[in-house]
C-alpha angles and dihedrals in degrees: 000000000000096000096250142074143225114305122275109200116208105171144023088249092056090046091053093047092052092049090050088052091049094051087059093061127101094230114051109168126192088251092048114194137344118251129206092254128120137174111234132203093277086062091244126120123245135180113242089257084064094250109144111245091222091066097060147026117324135170111196118177120242108290094013139162093038102149094220112210088000095272106090102121105148139062138233138166115242119250124218105254097090122068095232118180087220124074112283090222090064127092132225129198112263128199132261108202113187094191091042098153090062091042092052098048089051095050104033093115090066104095093202089053092059087072092044097047092046089052091051092049095055091046088054089051090052092048091051094045088054095046100038099075093115097043097087118125116205126221120169109322095339141075123220128202127183115199102204098218126110107246122196100199127054088210090058092051092049092047090052092052091048090052086060095051094260139081138223111299122277108199117209105175145018089253091057091044091053092046091053091046091051090050091048094052089059092062125102095230115054111166128188090255093048115193136348114249131208099251134099140184112245134203092278085062091244128120124247134183113241088257086062095252110143112243090220091065097059144021119333132177104189117176118241111290091013141165091037102151095218111209089003089272107095104114103144135067139237142167114239116246132236099272093058120086088231092056113167093017128109130258137184110234139173109275089230113047114213107258099210099041107033107025096118091051098048120126124252124224125277116187130188131190137170115264115247111220 
């Protein structure tokens, strides 16, 4: 999509440059950045150009690679938030868990894993955003795409849609709402909180679509008792999923769903873009 690939690091100077670049970013997680490094069937690590890691420069952190739980097949460079005993410039092996939803629910009590799982989730979103170019379904003058991955943050969902040339869905009619809900019901993952929608509560305590149109001036489909602004912090919007008695209706929701408490209920991503004829 951007004409490049994950980084292959060939020298200490390049490693230090990348780490210096990382430290300048707004978001610096404990697990830092993904590298273009994978463990293959022979249990050895290779760069994505098939160069064996063992034949060149490497900067493993102390005790790495350790292949925890036997499923750590990818590589990352540590960030600077955690006080590791190993050098922060070094990289560990990090897991790829294909059935990560089951894995996460089984391990959610592990505080260290919360960082790991969140990192994996966002990586899955990126992979799907790159690979979903042909998944658009068209209705009227617009295309719709559901990325079937639970997403904790409204902002992450929106950014993913924008990467694909669209944005979170703005719904203008009952027909469109029904179309989207029908499309959603065909997905493998249907959570209680359904899909993120493209509206937010602004400083005047009113809801607006992301094109700045007030919700109150057009079609709405609030669920019974909604919006209720529980805890005074529900500033984003979603469409309830199939398992909820208010399925297909709208809800106000925290823009950042709590990872430990509500992961299995989190919305997936719904994107919309204008059809190019």
